[in-house]
C-alpha positions in Angstrom: 8.2 4.4 -53.4 11.0 3.1 -55.7 11.8 6.6 -56.8 11.8 7.8 -53.2 14.2 5.1 -52.1 16.5 5.9 -55.0 16.5 9.6 -54.1 17.4 8.7 -50.5 20.3 6.6 -51.7 21.7 9.4 -53.8 21.2 11.9 -51.0 23.1 9.7 -48.5 25.9 9.1 -51.1 26.2 12.8 -51.8 26.3 13.7 -48.1 29.0 11.1 -47.4 31.0 12.3 -50.5 31.0 15.8 -49.2 32.4 14.9 -45.8 36.0 15.9 -45.2 38.7 16.2 -42.6 40.2 19.6 -41.8 43.4 20.1 -39.8 44.5 23.4 -38.4 48.1 24.4 -39.4 50.3 27.4 -39.0 49.8 28.4 -35.4 48.1 31.6 -34.3 45.1 32.7 -36.3 41.3 33.2 -36.5 38.8 30.5 -37.3 36.0 32.3 -39.2 33.7 31.3 -42.1 36.0 32.5 -44.9 39.7 32.4 -44.2 41.4 29.3 -45.6 45.1 30.0 -44.6 45.1 27.7 -41.6 43.1 24.8 -43.0 44.7 21.7 -44.5 43.3 18.5 -45.8 46.0 16.5 -43.9 47.9 16.9 -40.6 50.8 19.3 -41.1 49.9 19.8 -44.7 49.7 23.0 -46.7 47.0 25.5 -45.9 44.4 26.7 -48.3 41.8 23.9 -47.9 38.2 25.0 -47.6 36.9 26.1 -44.1 35.2 23.3 -42.2 31.7 22.6 -43.3 28.9 21.1 -41.3 29.8 17.6 -42.5 33.5 17.9 -41.7 35.7 16.8 -38.8 38.2 19.3 -37.3 41.5 18.3 -35.7 44.0 20.4 -33.8 47.1 18.3 -33.2 50.9 18.4 -32.7 51.4 19.7 -36.2 49.0 22.6 -35.8 51.6 24.9 -34.3 51.4 26.7 -31.0 49.8 30.1 -30.4 46.1 30.9 -30.1 43.2 29.9 -32.4 40.5 32.4 -31.9 37.1 31.0 -32.9 34.8 33.5 -34.5 31.1 33.9 -33.7 30.3 32.3 -37.0 32.4 29.5 -38.5 30.1 28.4 -41.3 26.5 28.8 -42.4 25.1 26.7 -39.5 27.8 26.7 -36.8 27.6 22.9 -37.1 30.4 20.4 -37.4 30.8 16.6 -37.1 33.5 16.9 -34.3 36.5 18.7 -32.9 39.5 16.8 -31.6 42.2 18.6 -29.7 44.0 16.2 -27.5 47.5 16.5 -29.0 47.3 20.3 -29.6 50.0 22.4 -28.0 48.3 25.8 -28.3 45.1 27.6 -27.1 41.7 27.0 -28.6 39.8 30.2 -27.6 36.0 30.3 -27.7 35.8 33.1 -25.1 36.7 36.0 -27.4 33.6 35.8 -29.6 31.4 33.3 -27.7 30.1 31.1 -30.5 27.3 28.6 -30.0 28.2 25.4 -31.8 26.5 22.0 -32.6 28.4 18.9 -33.2 28.4 15.2 -32.5 31.5 15.1 -30.3 34.2 17.4 -28.7 37.2 15.3 -27.8 40.0 16.9 -25.7 41.6 13.8 -24.1 45.3 13.6 -24.7 48.7 14.8 -23.5 49.3 18.0 -25.5 50.1 21.1 -23.5 46.8 22.7 -24.6 44.4 25.3 -23.3 40.7 25.2 -24.0 38.9 28.5 -23.2 35.1 28.1 -23.3 33.1 31.3 -23.5 29.5 32.1 -22.8 28.1 30.2 -25.8 26.2 26.9 -25.8 27.9 23.7 -27.1 25.3 21.2 -28.1 26.5 17.6 -28.5 24.2 15.4 -30.5 26.4 12.3 -31.0 25.6 8.8 -29.7 27.2 5.3 -29.5 30.4 6.6 -28.1 31.8 9.6 -26.1 30.3 12.9 -27.1 32.7 14.7 -24.6 36.0 13.1 -23.7 38.5 14.7 -21.3 39.6 11.4 -19.8 43.3 12.2 -20.1 43.6 15.8 -18.9 47.4 15.7 -18.6 48.8 19.2 -19.4 45.3 20.5 -20.1 44.2 23.9 -18.9 40.4 24.1 -19.1 38.5 27.3 -18.5 34.7 26.7 -18.5 33.9 30.4 -18.0 30.1 30.7 -18.3 29.6 28.1 -21.0 26.7 25.7 -21.3 27.2 22.2 -22.6 24.0 20.3 -23.7 24.1 16.6 -24.2 21.2 15.5 -26.4 21.8 12.4 -28.6 19.9 12.5 -31.9 19.0 8.8 -32.1 16.8 6.8 -29.7 18.3 3.9 -27.8 21.9 4.9 -27.9 24.5 5.9 -25.3 26.2 9.3 -25.1 29.1 9.3 -22.7 30.2 12.5 -21.1 33.7 11.8 -19.7 34.5 14.6 -17.4 38.2 14.1 -16.7 37.6 15.5 -13.2 37.4 19.1 -14.7 35.3 22.0 -13.4 32.4 22.9 -15.6 29.9 25.8 -15.5 26.6 24.5 -16.8 26.0 21.0 -18.2 22.5 19.9 -19.2 21.5 16.3 -19.8 18.5 16.4 -22.0 15.8 17.2 -22.9 15.5 14.8 -25.7 13.0 12.0 -26.3 16.0 10.2 -27.8 18.3 10.2 -24.8 18.6 6.9 -23.1 22.0 6.7 -21.4 24.4 9.4 -20.3 27.4 8.9 -18.0 29.4 11.7 -16.4 32.5 9.5 -16.6 35.6 10.0 -14.5 35.1 10.7 -10.8 35.6 14.1 -9.2 34.1 16.6 -11.7 32.6 19.8 -10.4 29.6 21.4 -12.0 28.4 24.9 -11.1 25.0 23.8 -12.4 24.1 20.3 -13.5 20.7 20.1 -15.1 18.6 17.0 -15.9 15.5 17.6 -18.0 13.2 14.8 -19.0 12.8 12.8 -21.0 16.3 11.6 -20.4 16.3 8.0 -19.2 19.0 6.0 -17.6 21.4 8.7 -16.5 24.4 7.1 -14.9 26.4 9.3 -12.5 29.9 9.2 -11.2 31.1 10.9 -8.1 30.8 14.7 -8.6 30.2 18.0 -6.9 27.3 20.3 -7.8 27.7 23.9 -6.6 24.2 25.3 -7.2 21.0 23.7 -6.0 19.8 20.9 -8.2 16.4 20.8 -9.8 16.2 17.6 -11.8 12.7 17.2 -13.4 11.2 14.4 -15.3 7.5 14.0 -16.1 4.9 11.3 -15.4 5.3 10.1 -18.9 9.1 10.3 -19.0 10.8 9.5 -15.8 14.4 10.5 -15.1 16.0 7.1 -14.3 19.2 8.0 -12.4 21.7 5.5 -11.1 25.4 5.0 -10.3 27.7 4.2 -13.1 29.8 1.9 -10.9 27.1 -0.5 -9.5 26.8 -1.7 -6.9 29.0 1.1 -5.5 26.8 4.2 -5.0 27.7 7.5 -6.8 28.5 10.2 -4.3 26.9 13.5 -5.3 28.1 16.4 -3.1 25.5 19.1 -3.0 27.2 22.4 -2.0 23.8 24.2 -1.8 20.8 23.2 0.3 17.3 22.7 -1.2 18.0 20.2 -3.9 14.9 18.9 -5.5 13.9 16.1 -8.0 10.6 15.3 -9.6 9.4 12.2 -11.4 12.7 10.4 -10.9 13.6 6.8 -10.2 16.8 6.6 -8.1 19.3 3.7 -7.6 22.6 3.9 -5.9 22.8 7.6 -5.4 24.3 9.1 -2.2 23.8 12.8 -1.6 26.6 14.4 0.6 26.8 17.6 2.6 23.2 18.5 1.9 20.1 16.3 1.5 17.7 16.2 -1.4 13.9 15.6 -1.8 12.3 13.7 -4.7 8.6 14.1 -5.3 6.5 11.8 -7.5 9.5 9.5 -7.5 10.5 5.9 -7.0 13.1 4.3 -4.7 15.1 1.6 -6.7 17.2 1.0 -3.5 20.7 1.8 -2.3 20.1 5.6 -2.0 21.2 7.8 0.9 20.1 11.2 2.2 17.2 11.7 -0.1 13.5 11.9 0.9 11.5 10.0 -1.8 7.8 10.6 -2.1 5.9 8.2 -4.4 3.2 9.5 -6.8 -0.2 9.7 -5.1 -1.5 6.9 -7.2 1.2 4.6 -5.8 0.9 3.1 -2.3 3.6 3.7 0.2 4.0 7.5 0.6 7.2 9.3 1.5 10.2 8.2 3.6 13.7 9.3 4.4 16.5 7.0 3.3 19.8 7.1 5.2 18.8 10.4 6.8 
C-alpha cells in the first residue's frame, strides 16, 4: 500500500508539472497537432512554444492578433485540453472548417472582444465541475455561429456543479448528461434558444432559466435515476417555450417549470409544485395518478 501511495504522489506531481499555458500569437493561422509558429508560453510572447497538450490551457486574447484561427480535425493525440478562453480575442476561432470533436473542462467566451466563434458539426464535451464549464455571460461584440454542433455537459466528479451560462445565444444541440456524476447544471442567463435540448439521466438537479427549445423535447430519466428539474431563480418559475408540440418527459421530478406555447406530458414523474402546462402522471406504484397543472 505504501508503494502504491508513493506512486500516486509522483504521478500527480508529474501531471501537474507538465501542465502549461499556451497563448495564440501572430493572427491568422491553423491550429494543428504539429505547427508551433503561433503558440507562445505567455500573452503576446514569441511563438515557437509546443502545441497545446491535453494538460494545457489555451488562451486567445487581445494580443493574439486578428484574422482567423482554423482549428484542425486533430490538435493533439487525444483532442483533449484543460480549457479554452477567448473573451478578449479580436479574431475568428473557426471550428467549422474541419469539424473537430474536442473534450475539455471548460470553454469560456465571455468578454468584450470583437470576436467570432464558429462551431462546426463536431461534439464539444465539457467535463469540468465546481465552476462554469461554458461561459458566454458577456456576449458583447460576440458573433456566435452554432451551426450543427453538439455540446455535451458531463462533469467528471460526483456532487459538483457545472454551470452552463448561455449568454442568451442560439445553440444547435446541447445535452445535459448522461453522467452518474452530474448533480447540478444551470443554463444560466435568460433567453437562450436551443434547436435541441436533451436531458439524459442520470443527471440530477438540473436548474433551468428561461429559454426556447425549437424541437420537441424528450427528457428521460430512469426509475433509479430521476431527472430533478427546477427553476434556477426560485421561487420564480422558469419559462420554457416549446416551439414544437408533443414534448415528453419520463422519470422526472419537476419544480417551478412553466411550459409556454405548447404543453408537455411527464410519465412516471413527480410534481414538486409550482409547475404549469404539464400533465404529470405518477409511477403506478405511487398513489395519485395523473393530473393537468395550469392547463
